[in-house]
C-alpha positions in Angstrom: -4.1 -0.4 4.1 -7.8 -1.5 3.3 -8.6 -3.4 6.2 -5.6 -5.2 7.0 -4.5 -6.0 10.4 -1.8 -5.5 11.9 0.6 -8.1 12.5 -2.0 -10.8 11.4 -2.6 -12.9 8.2 -4.8 -12.3 5.5 -5.1 -13.6 2.3 -8.4 -12.7 1.8 -7.7 -8.5 1.1 -7.5 -7.7 -2.0 -4.1 -6.5 -1.4 -2.6 -10.0 -1.1 -0.1 -10.9 -4.1 1.7 -13.7 -2.5 4.8 -11.5 -2.4 7.1 -8.9 0.1 6.3 -5.5 -0.9 6.7 -1.7 0.3 4.0 0.7 0.7 4.7 4.4 -0.2 3.7 5.1 3.7 6.0 5.9 6.8 5.5 4.6 9.7 8.1 6.2 12.1 11.5 8.0 11.7 13.4 7.7 14.7 15.9 10.2 15.8 18.6 8.1 14.6 18.0 9.0 10.8 15.9 5.5 10.3 12.7 5.0 8.8 9.9 2.3 9.1 7.2 1.8 6.5 4.6 0.1 5.8 5.2 -3.6 4.9 3.2 -6.1 3.6 4.6 -9.6 3.2 3.6 -12.7 1.2 1.2 -14.4 4.5 -0.3 -10.6 3.8 0.8 -9.6 7.3 0.9 -6.1 7.6 3.4 -4.6 9.8 6.4 -1.9 9.0 10.2 -2.3 9.3 13.6 -0.6 8.7 14.0 0.4 4.9 16.7 -1.5 4.4 15.8 -4.7 2.3 15.2 -4.6 -1.5 11.0 -5.2 -1.9 9.0 -4.4 -4.6 6.1 -0.7 -4.3 2.3 -0.9 -4.5 2.2 2.9 -4.1 -1.3 3.8 -3.8 -3.9 7.5 -3.9 -6.7 8.5 -1.5 -9.3 10.4 -2.9 -12.6 11.3 -1.0 -15.9 9.5 -2.3 -17.1 12.7 -4.1 -14.5 13.2 -7.1 -15.7 12.0 -10.6 -13.8 9.0 -12.0 -13.8 7.5 -15.7 -12.2 4.7 -17.0 -12.6 0.9 -14.9 -9.4 1.2 -13.3 -7.5 -1.7 -15.5 -4.3 -1.4 -17.4 -5.9 -0.6 -21.1 -8.3 2.2 -19.3 -7.8 3.4 -15.7 -9.0 5.3 -13.5 -8.9 9.1 -14.2 -9.6 11.6 -11.6 -11.7 14.1 -13.3 -11.0 18.0 -11.6 -12.0 21.3 -13.0 
């Protein structure tokens, strides 16, 4: 989660949006069938919760540092991984 510290406010991180949002990363699957997913709240607090509330989602993909990419990472010119 890009350097966010578990259960500490952090508004200086690029993942801070002043909004509540879910990542797509699961944290815990309980035997009862409930799932905890990583969640960042409006003050940058990283934690995990049961998936019961409606919040935005900010999916992310991690790739190796040596994968070549093109683009600038903007909406108009997004990064594109160059795969052989």
